[in-house]
C-alpha positions in Angstrom: 51.3 222.4 89.9 54.7 220.4 90.3 53.7 218.0 88.3 53.0 220.7 85.5 56.2 222.6 86.4 58.2 219.6 86.2 56.7 218.6 82.8 57.7 222.0 81.3 61.5 221.3 82.7 61.6 218.1 80.9 60.4 219.4 78.4 62.3 222.5 78.0 65.3 220.7 78.7 64.4 218.3 75.7 64.8 221.4 73.4 68.1 222.7 74.5 71.2 220.9 73.9 71.0 219.4 77.5 72.9 216.1 78.4 70.0 213.5 79.1 71.7 212.8 82.7 71.8 216.9 83.2 68.1 217.1 82.4 66.9 214.8 84.9 69.0 216.1 87.5 68.2 219.5 86.8 64.2 219.1 86.1 62.9 216.7 89.0 65.7 218.5 91.8 64.4 222.3 91.0 60.8 221.4 91.6 61.5 219.2 95.0 64.1 222.0 96.3 61.6 225.1 95.5 59.0 222.8 97.2 61.1 222.8 100.5 62.0 226.1 99.8 58.2 227.5 100.0 57.6 225.2 103.2 60.3 226.4 105.2 59.4 230.1 104.1 55.7 229.4 105.2 56.4 228.2 108.5 59.2 231.0 109.3 57.2 233.8 108.0 53.8 233.3 106.7 51.9 233.4 109.9 49.3 231.6 110.3 50.0 229.4 107.8 52.4 226.7 108.3 54.9 224.5 106.9 53.7 220.8 106.6 56.0 218.2 105.2 53.2 215.9 104.1 52.4 219.2 101.3 56.1 219.0 100.5 55.8 215.3 100.2 53.1 215.6 97.8 54.8 218.0 95.7 57.2 215.1 95.5 54.8 212.9 94.7 54.0 215.4 91.8 57.6 215.3 90.7 57.6 211.6 90.3 54.3 211.3 88.2 55.4 214.0 86.0 58.6 211.6 85.5 56.4 208.5 84.7 53.7 210.6 82.2 56.6 211.9 80.5 58.6 208.4 80.1 55.5 206.8 79.0 54.6 209.7 76.8 58.5 209.7 75.2 58.0 206.2 74.9 54.7 206.6 73.0 56.2 209.5 70.8 59.1 207.5 69.5 56.7 203.8 68.4 54.7 206.4 67.1 57.1 207.8 64.9 59.2 205.2 64.0 56.3 203.7 61.7 
């Protein structure tokens, strides 16, 4: 879920007039903060569910994978359109 969320945020920020540095900060920070927030809410208010830091870590791994996919896909697209 967080992999897809990050890819959608990166794709959407590419369509806007967002600065590259700002794009990366927003597209990676939102899913990471959202994932941590959801885990805290589950721990505090959603009994018998519990917040799990390993679950939040897996959310972060999804964000990192999305960034890797985005970088590889962007470079592939640039090479393909340059030909």
